C-alpha positions in Angstrom: 59.7 -50.9 53.7 57.4 -53.5 52.2 55.3 -52.6 48.2 51.6 -52.1 49.6 49.6 -52.6 46.4 46.9 -49.7 45.8 43.6 -50.2 46.7 41.5 -50.9 43.8 37.2 -50.5 43.9 35.0 -54.2 44.6 33.3 -55.5 41.9 29.8 -55.7 44.1 28.8 -59.1 42.1 32.0 -60.7 43.1 33.6 -59.5 45.6 37.0 -59.2 43.5 39.0 -56.3 42.4 38.0 -54.4 39.0 40.7 -52.8 36.9 40.5 -50.1 34.6 40.5 -52.6 31.6 37.5 -54.2 32.4 35.3 -52.0 34.6 31.5 -51.1 34.1 30.3 -48.2 35.6 26.4 -48.3 37.4 24.9 -46.7 40.0 28.2 -45.2 41.1 29.7 -48.6 41.7 32.4 -50.4 39.0 31.7 -54.0 38.0 33.4 -56.4 36.1 32.8 -57.0 32.3 31.2 -60.5 33.2 29.4 -59.8 35.8 27.7 -56.5 34.2 24.4 -58.6 33.6 20.8 -58.8 34.4 20.5 -60.7 38.0 17.1 -62.5 37.3 17.7 -63.5 33.5 21.5 -63.1 33.4 21.3 -61.1 30.0 24.8 -58.9 29.8 24.1 -55.2 29.8 25.5 -51.9 28.4 25.1 -48.6 29.7 21.9 -48.2 27.8 19.8 -51.5 29.4 20.8 -51.7 32.7 19.0 -50.7 35.6 20.6 -50.3 39.2 18.4 -51.2 42.1 20.0 -51.5 45.7 23.5 -52.9 44.8 21.8 -55.2 42.4 21.6 -54.9 38.3 18.7 -55.4 36.2 17.6 -55.1 32.4 14.9 -52.8 32.2 12.0 -55.8 31.5 13.1 -57.7 34.6 12.9 -54.4 36.6 9.9 -53.5 35.5 8.4 -56.8 36.3 10.1 -57.1 39.8 9.7 -52.9 40.6 7.7 -52.1 38.2 3.7 -50.7 38.6 0.7 -53.5 38.2 -2.9 -53.4 37.5 -4.9 -52.8 34.3 -2.7 -50.9 31.4 0.8 -51.7 33.1 1.1 -54.7 30.8 2.6 -55.8 27.5 1.0 -53.5 26.3 -1.5 -50.3 26.1 -5.2 -51.8 27.3 -3.4 -55.1 29.0 -4.5 -56.2 32.1 -1.1 -57.5 34.1 -2.1 -59.4 37.2 1.6 -60.6 37.8 2.8 -59.2 40.7 6.6 -60.3 40.6 6.4 -63.4 43.4 8.4 -65.6 41.5 11.3 -62.8 41.3 11.4 -62.3 44.8 13.4 -64.2 47.6 11.8 -67.0 49.7 12.0 -65.2 52.8 10.8 -61.9 51.0 7.0 -61.2 51.6 4.8 -58.3 51.1 1.2 -57.1 51.9 -0.1 -55.6 49.0 -4.2 -55.1 48.9 -4.9 -54.6 45.5 -2.0 -54.2 43.4 -1.8 -50.3 43.0 1.1 -49.1 41.3 2.5 -47.3 45.0 1.4 -48.0 48.3 -0.6 -45.0 50.2 1.4 -42.2 51.7 0.6 -39.4 53.8 0.2 -36.3 52.2 1.9 -33.4 54.1 -0.9 -30.8 55.0 -0.4 -27.4 53.7 -1.3 -23.6 55.6 -5.0 -22.3 54.3 -5.1 -21.0 51.3 -1.6 -22.0 50.2 -1.9 -25.6 49.2 -3.9 -27.9 46.7 -7.7 -26.5 46.3 -9.2 -30.0 46.4 -6.6 -31.9 49.2 -5.5 -29.3 50.8 -1.7 -30.4 50.9 1.3 -28.8 49.6 2.4 -28.4 46.0 5.6 -29.1 44.9 6.8 -27.6 41.3 7.5 -31.4 39.8 3.0 -32.2 39.9 1.9 -28.4 40.0 -1.1 -28.0 37.4 -2.3 -24.2 38.0 -5.8 -22.9 37.5 -6.7 -19.2 38.1 -3.6 -18.9 40.0 -4.0 -21.9 42.1 -1.8 -24.6 42.2 -3.4 -27.9 41.9 -1.6 -31.2 42.0 -1.5 -33.4 39.3 -3.8 -36.2 40.8 -6.4 -33.9 42.2 -6.5 -31.8 38.8 -9.7 -33.0 37.6 -13.3 -32.9 37.0 -15.1 -32.5 40.3 -18.4 -34.3 38.6 -17.2 -36.6 36.4 -13.3 -36.7 37.3 -11.9 -36.5 34.1 -8.3 -35.8 34.0 -7.8 -32.6 32.8 -5.2 -30.0 31.2 -4.8 -26.7 30.9 -6.7 -26.8 27.3 -10.2 -28.3 28.2 -10.6 -27.3 31.9 -12.8 -25.1 32.7 -13.4 -22.3 36.3 -16.4 -22.8 37.9 -18.0 -19.6 39.9 -17.6 -22.0 43.0 -14.1 -21.9 42.5 -14.0 -25.4 41.4 -12.5 -26.8 38.1 -14.8 -28.8 35.5 -14.7 -30.4 32.0 -16.1 -28.6 29.2 -19.6 -30.7 29.2 -19.9 -30.7 32.9 -19.7 -27.0 33.1 -21.9 -26.7 30.2 -24.3 -28.6 32.3 -24.5 -27.1 35.0 -23.7 -23.4 34.4 -24.2 -22.7 30.9 -27.6 -21.6 28.9 -31.1 -23.8 29.0 -34.0 -24.0 26.3 -34.0 -25.5 22.7 -30.5 -25.5 20.8 -28.4 -25.8 23.9 -28.5 -29.6 24.3 -25.7 -31.6 22.9 -26.9 -30.9 19.6 -28.9 -28.6 17.7 -32.6 -28.7 17.8 -31.9 -30.6 21.0 -33.8 -29.4 23.6 -31.6 -29.0 27.0 -33.9 -28.3 30.4 -31.9 -29.8 32.9 -33.5 -28.1 36.0 -31.5 -30.0 38.5 -28.0 -28.9 37.1 -27.8 -25.5 38.7 -30.4 -26.0 41.5 -33.2 -23.5 39.9 -35.3 -23.5 36.7 -34.1 -23.1 33.2 -34.2 -19.6 32.3 -37.3 -18.3 30.5 -37.5 -16.3 27.1 -38.7 -13.2 26.6 -40.2 -11.3 23.3 -38.2 -7.5 24.4 -40.0 -4.6 22.9 -37.4 -2.5 21.3 -39.9 0.6 21.1 -40.5 0.8 24.7 -37.7 3.6 25.1 -38.5 5.5 22.2 -35.6 8.3 20.9 -35.9 11.6 20.4 -37.0 12.3 16.4 -34.1 11.1 13.4 -32.0 9.6 16.7 -33.5 6.1 17.3 -34.3 3.3 15.0 -35.7 4.1 11.4 -38.6 0.8 12.0 -40.0 1.5 15.3 -38.2 4.7 16.8 -36.7 3.2 19.7 -33.3 4.1 21.4 -30.5 1.8 19.2 -27.8 0.8 22.3 -24.6 -0.5 21.5 -25.2 -4.3 21.7 -27.7 -4.1 19.2 -26.1 -1.7 16.9 -26.8 -2.2 12.8 -25.5 0.4 10.7 -26.6 1.0 6.7 -26.2 4.2 5.3 -25.1 6.1 8.3 -28.5 5.3 10.2 -28.4 3.0 13.6 -30.7 0.2 13.5 -32.3 -2.5 16.3 -30.5 -6.0 15.3 -34.6 -7.2 15.3 -35.6 -4.5 13.3 -33.0 -5.1 10.2 -34.8 -6.8 8.3 -36.1 -6.5 4.6 -39.5 -4.1 4.5 -41.2 -6.5 2.0 -40.5 -10.3 2.5 -39.0 -9.3 6.4 -35.7 -11.6 5.8 -33.0 -11.1 8.0 -30.4 -8.8 7.0 -26.8 -8.3 7.2 -24.1 -6.3 5.9 -23.8 -7.9 2.8 -27.4 -8.8 2.0 -28.7 -4.8 2.8 -29.9 -2.8 0.1 -31.0 1.0 1.1 -33.6 2.0 -0.7 -34.5 5.2 -2.2 -37.5 5.5 -0.1 -35.0 5.1 3.2 -36.1 1.3 3.9 -33.6 -1.5 4.0 -34.3 -4.4 1.4 -32.6 -7.8 0.8 -31.4 -7.8 -3.0 -34.4 -10.0 -4.6 -36.8 -7.6 -2.9 -34.8 -4.8 -4.4 -34.4 -5.8 -7.4 -38.1 -6.4 -7.8 -39.1 -3.2 -6.4 -36.8 -0.8 -7.8 -34.4 -2.7 -10.8 -34.7 -2.3 -14.4 -37.7 -4.2 -15.9 -38.2 -5.5 -19.1 -36.5 -8.6 -21.1 -33.0 -10.0 -19.7 -33.4 -7.9 -16.6 -34.8 -11.1 -14.4 -33.5 -13.9 -12.0 -32.3 -15.3 -15.1 -30.9 -14.2 -18.8 -33.6 -14.5 -21.5 -36.3 -13.9 -19.1 -39.1 -11.4 -19.3 -39.8 -9.5 -15.9 -43.6 -8.0 -15.8 -44.0 -7.9 -11.9 -46.6 -5.0 -11.8 -46.2 -3.8 -15.3 -48.3 -3.3 -18.3 -47.2 -3.7 -21.9 -47.3 -0.5 -23.1 -44.8 0.4 -19.9 -43.1 -2.5 -21.2 -42.6 -1.2 -25.1 -42.2 2.1 -23.4 -39.0 1.6 -21.2 -37.7 -0.8 -23.5 -34.1 0.2 -24.9 -34.2 2.3 -28.5 -31.6 0.9 -30.6 -31.1 1.9 -34.3 -29.1 -0.2 -36.1 -28.3 2.6 -38.9 -24.9 3.5 -38.4 -24.6 6.9 -41.1 -27.4 8.4 -39.0 -25.0 10.3 -37.4 -22.9 11.9 -40.8 -18.9 12.1 -40.0 -16.8 15.1 -41.1 -15.0 13.9 -44.2 -12.0 11.7 -43.8 -12.8 11.0 -39.7 -15.5 8.4 -40.2 -16.2 4.8 -41.1 -14.5 4.1 -44.3 -17.1 2.2 -45.1 -20.5 4.2 -44.1 -19.1 7.5 -43.5 -21.1 7.2 -40.4 -19.7 8.6 -36.5 -17.5 5.8 -35.0 -18.0 6.1 -30.8 -15.9 4.1 -28.7 -18.5 1.2 -27.8 -18.3 -0.1 -31.4 -15.1 1.0 -32.9 -12.2 -1.3 -35.2 -9.3 0.0 -35.8 -7.4 -0.9 -39.4 -4.5 0.8 -40.7 -5.3 3.7 -39.0 -8.8 4.0 -39.5 -11.7 3.3 -37.6 -14.3 1.2 -38.6 -17.7 0.2 -37.0 -18.4 -3.4 -35.7 -21.3 -3.5 -37.6 -18.9 -2.6 -40.9 -15.8 -4.4 -40.1 -16.8 -7.1 -42.6 -14.8 -9.3 -46.1 -15.6 -6.9 -49.0 -16.8 -9.7 -50.7 -17.8 -12.4 -49.0 -19.1 -10.0 -46.1 -17.5 -12.2 -43.3 -17.3 -10.5 -40.1 -13.4 -9.8 -39.2 -11.7 -9.4 -36.5 -8.2 -8.1 -35.7 -6.4 -11.0 -36.7 -8.5 -12.3 -39.6 -8.2 -8.7 -41.7 -6.2 -7.7 -44.0 -5.9 -4.4 -45.8 -6.4 -4.1 -49.4 -4.3 -1.5 -51.7 -7.8 -0.8 -52.6 -8.2 0.9 -49.0 -10.6 -1.6 -48.2 -10.9 -4.6 -45.8 -11.3 -8.4 -47.0 -10.5 -11.7 -45.5 -7.2 -13.8 -46.4 -8.9 -16.2 -49.2 -10.4 -13.0 -50.6 -7.8 -11.2 -50.3 -5.5 -14.1 -51.7 -8.0 -14.3 -54.2 -8.0 -10.6 -55.6 -4.4 -9.0 -54.6 -2.1 -12.8 -54.2 -0.6 -14.9 -56.8 -1.7 -16.7 -59.6 -0.3 -20.1 -61.2 0.6 -23.7 -59.8 0.6 -23.3 -56.5 -1.0 -21.0 -55.5 -4.4 -21.6 -54.8 -5.8 -23.8 -51.9 -2.2 -25.6 -52.2 -1.5 -27.1 -53.9 -4.5 -26.4 -56.8 -4.1 -24.0 -59.4 -6.6 -21.2 -59.2 -8.1 -20.2 -62.1 -11.9 -19.0 -61.1 -12.7 -17.4 -64.2 -12.2 -17.8 -68.2 -10.7 -14.9 -67.7 -8.6 -13.9 -64.9 -9.9 -10.4 -63.0 -5.9 -9.1 -63.3 -3.8 -10.1 -66.2 -0.7 -10.9 -65.7 1.8 -9.6 -68.2 5.4 -11.9 -68.0 4.5 -12.7 -64.4 4.4 -9.0 -63.2 1.1 -8.8 -61.4 0.2 -5.2 -61.2 -0.7 -2.9 -64.2 -1.2 0.5 -63.1 1.6 2.8 -61.4 4.9 1.8 -59.4 6.1 2.7 -56.8 8.7 5.3 -56.7 12.5 4.4 -57.6 13.9 2.5 -54.5 10.7 1.8 -52.7 8.7 -0.8 -55.0 9.3 -4.4 -55.5 13.1 -5.0 -57.2 11.5 -7.1 -59.6 8.3 -5.1 -60.8 8.4 -2.2 -59.6 4.6 -1.9 -58.1 4.1 -1.2 -54.1 4.2 -3.8 -51.4 2.3 -4.0 -48.8 2.7 -5.7 -45.4 0.8 -8.5 -46.2 2.4 -10.0 -49.3 6.3 -8.3 -48.2 9.4 -10.1 -48.4 12.8 -9.1 -47.4 16.4 -9.1 -49.1 19.7 -7.2 -48.9 18.9 -5.7 -51.8 15.3 -4.5 -50.6 11.4 -5.3 -50.6 9.7 -7.9 -52.9 6.2 -9.4 -53.8 5.8 -12.7 -52.5 5.2 -13.8 -55.7 8.6 -12.1 -57.2 10.5 -13.0 -54.5 11.8 -16.5 -56.9 15.0 -17.6 -58.4 15.7 -15.2 -60.8 17.2 -17.8 -63.8 15.1 -21.5 -62.2 11.8 -19.3 -61.4 12.1 -21.2 -58.2 9.8 -19.8 -55.1 12.4 -19.3 -52.1 12.1 -18.3 -49.0 14.7 -16.6 -45.8 16.5 -20.0 -45.7 17.6 -20.6 -49.4 17.7 -17.0 -50.6 21.3 -16.0 -52.4 21.8 -11.8 -53.2 23.6 -11.9 -56.3 25.8 -9.1 -57.2 23.5 -7.7 -60.3 20.9 -7.0 -57.6 18.7 -10.1 -58.0 18.2 -13.2 -56.0 18.8 -17.0 -56.7 18.4 -20.6 -55.7 21.9 -22.2 -54.5 22.2 -24.1 -57.5 21.9 -20.6 -59.9 23.9 -18.7 -57.4 26.5 -21.3 -57.8 26.6 -21.6 -61.5 26.3 -17.5 -61.9 28.8 -16.6 -59.4 30.5 -19.6 -57.6 34.3 -20.9 -58.6 34.5 -23.4 -61.4 37.0 -25.9 -61.8 37.3 -29.7 -60.8 35.7 -30.7 -57.7 33.1 -27.6 -57.7 30.5 -29.0 -59.9 27.5 -31.2 -59.2 29.4 -33.2 -57.0 33.1 -33.7 -56.0 35.1 -35.1 -58.4 32.9 -33.7 -61.2 34.7 -31.1 -63.6 32.6 -28.7 -64.7 33.1 -25.7 -68.1 30.2 -24.2 -68.1 
C-alpha cells in the first residue's frame, strides 16, 4: 500500500501547506508566518493588531480606511473631517455607489406589532440597542429629544405627559412653570405662551383667612384653617407659611430664626431682643454698646445690676472663709491654695499685691500667699548666686532674717526626723530637695565639706548621714592608693 501523507491546511495567501511550527491563526484560517501580513501596507501582523475580512488580512489602520465609516468625526482625531472613501485601496473593477459618505447603507427595519416596538419608529427593538424610558424600549438612535433631537440617556431624559421623551431644557420650556424667576437664570421673565399652546398661568394672592377655623385651632395670626401643605409649627401651634413672620418687622421666619414671645406672637431674633431682651450697658448689638431703646435714665439706672466690691460684707464662720479678709467665699469667685479658699480679689501677693493664679502662687510658712519673687526674697536662700542669678541679694543694710552659720531659721524646729537634715527646721514644698537620708532645704542641699550646691545628678549620700559632692565623697570614703587620686597613676596618701 503506497504511503499517503496527511492533509495539511492551505495558506489563504500562497496556497501552500501550513505546518504547526510556522502557523498563525486568524478568522478560523491558518497562515504562514511570513504570509501573516497586511494586504495593503504589507506590515507583519500578530494576534493583537490583525483584522480578517473575507479571507484577507489587514492591519487595524488599513481595515478602517478601506471598510470603516467615513465622514465628519471619523478621521484621524475627534472633530476631524475625513473625506477619504478608500477609492485608492479598492480593486480596479470594483465600484460602489455611495452618495453621501454615510457610515452605513440604508436598510429596512422590520416593523413590530402595534404597541410592542419602538415608540418613535415602530420597529423591533433588540437587546443590543435597547434604551428604556417608562417601561418602553427605544432604539438607541431614536432615543433623542423630540424637539431639539439631542441624544439622551437614562440620566438626562424627561418623560412628557404626551408619552414622548425630551431633554431637560425642552421639557422645562414646554411643560415647566412660567413667570418671573422661571427662565434661564434667576430674575429672568419667561413668558412663552406658545410652549404648551396656552397662556402662562397667573399668580393669584390667596386669602388664608377665607376659611375660618374654630377658636383656638387655626392660625394664631389670621385665624384661618391651616392645611398640611402650608403648615409651620412654633411652640405647638400651627401657622400658615404666609403668616409665619415677625410681628414687628414682618421678616419671613423659619424654625431657626423664630423666637416665641411671652405675648403668644413670633419675632425675629433682633426684634425679640429689642422688645423682651435685657437692656442696658453691654446688651445691645455689640459689647460696650448702650441700648436705651424706649427707656429713660431712671429706668436704666434702676435696671443696672448692683455690684458690691466689699468682700467682707458677708462674714464666714471662723476658719471657713477667706484667709485674708474673713468673708464668705462663693463658687463664682473661689480660688484654692493649700486647701484654703480665697476670693479672686484677695488672691494676690501679700507683699507686692500682684494678682496670682494657681501657677504663680507660692504658699509661705506664714500662711500667706506670695509671688515667686517675693517668696524668694522672704524665705529663699541668701548669698552669692541666690539673687536674680547670679546676683548677690542685699536688699537692706541689715537682712530681715539673720543667718547664723548658714542656718536660715531662728524659731521652732521641726520634730526629730521630719525637718531638714542639716538645720532641723521645717521644709516646705516650694524649697524641698530629697536625698536617701531625708528632706533638705534647697539652701542646705550643699556639700558638707566644700559647701558646693548639689542636685540629683551629683549627689552622694555619705554613711554619716551627710551629703557630699563626688570629689569630697571620694576623698572621705573612697579607696586610697596608687591610681585612686586626682588622676590615673597618682599616689594619694590623704
